[in-house]
C-alpha positions in Angstrom: 17.5 85.3 122.0 16.9 87.8 124.8 15.5 91.2 123.7 17.0 94.2 125.4 14.5 96.6 127.0 16.6 99.7 126.5 18.7 101.1 123.7 22.4 101.1 124.7 25.0 103.7 123.6 28.5 102.6 122.7 31.1 104.2 124.9 34.7 103.7 126.1 34.9 104.9 129.7 37.2 103.8 132.4 35.4 102.0 135.2 36.2 100.6 138.6 34.2 97.9 140.3 34.2 96.2 143.6 32.7 93.0 144.8 33.7 89.7 146.4 36.7 89.5 144.0 38.1 92.8 145.4 38.5 96.1 143.5 39.2 95.9 139.7 39.4 98.2 136.8 38.0 97.9 133.3 36.4 99.6 130.4 32.7 100.3 130.1 31.8 99.6 126.4 28.1 100.1 126.3 25.6 101.9 128.6 21.9 102.2 129.2 19.8 103.6 132.0 19.5 100.1 133.4 22.8 98.5 132.9 26.2 98.3 131.0 28.8 96.0 129.5 32.3 96.0 131.0 35.6 94.6 129.6 38.0 93.6 132.3 40.9 91.2 133.0 39.0 90.0 136.1 36.8 86.9 136.0 33.4 87.9 137.4 30.7 85.3 137.9 27.0 85.7 137.0 25.0 86.5 140.1 27.8 88.5 141.7 26.9 91.9 143.1 29.3 94.8 142.4 29.5 98.5 143.0 30.6 100.7 140.1 32.3 104.0 139.5 32.1 105.3 135.9 34.8 107.8 135.0 33.3 110.1 132.4 36.1 112.4 131.0 33.7 115.5 131.0 32.7 115.0 134.6 34.6 116.0 137.7 33.4 113.1 139.8 32.7 109.5 138.7 29.1 108.3 138.5 28.5 105.9 141.4 26.3 102.9 141.0 25.6 101.5 144.5 24.7 98.0 143.4 24.7 96.1 140.2 24.0 92.5 139.5 26.2 90.6 137.0 23.7 89.1 134.4 26.2 87.6 131.9 29.8 86.8 131.6 31.9 85.8 128.5 35.7 85.7 128.7 36.9 89.1 129.9 33.5 90.8 129.3 30.5 90.9 131.6 27.2 92.7 131.8 25.4 94.2 134.8 22.0 95.4 135.6 21.8 98.4 137.9 19.8 97.5 141.0 20.5 100.4 143.4 21.4 103.9 142.7 21.2 107.2 144.5 18.5 109.4 142.8 21.1 112.2 142.1 23.5 109.7 140.5 20.6 108.2 138.5 19.8 111.7 137.2 23.5 112.2 136.2 23.4 108.9 134.3 20.2 109.7 132.5 21.5 113.2 131.5 24.8 111.6 130.2 22.9 109.0 128.1 20.7 111.8 126.7 23.8 113.8 125.7 25.4 110.8 124.2 22.4 110.0 122.1 22.2 113.6 120.9 25.9 113.7 120.1 26.7 116.4 122.6 29.2 114.4 124.6 32.3 112.5 123.5 32.1 108.7 123.9 35.9 108.4 124.7 
């Protein structure tokens, strides 16, 4: 079984993603600095590249992930590894994860 490199935090955030299947919406259900799990009604193939927008209720603007590769897919769930992010967006993501781990931000 594959060992995850990073501890993931359980969340429930709306997310939109765009790739060769068009633009779709879903729910982000876990998050780490390097990737996340997404639940969506869209079928997404392993190896697909997508861009993501994570809508955190306490943030005015969504967190934008420029490029993420789909690493697994199971039914309506799939996982991605972040491969390209603007440094400012990466900093926002790391700050959010830190707050979640400390219990300072709501997961819903």
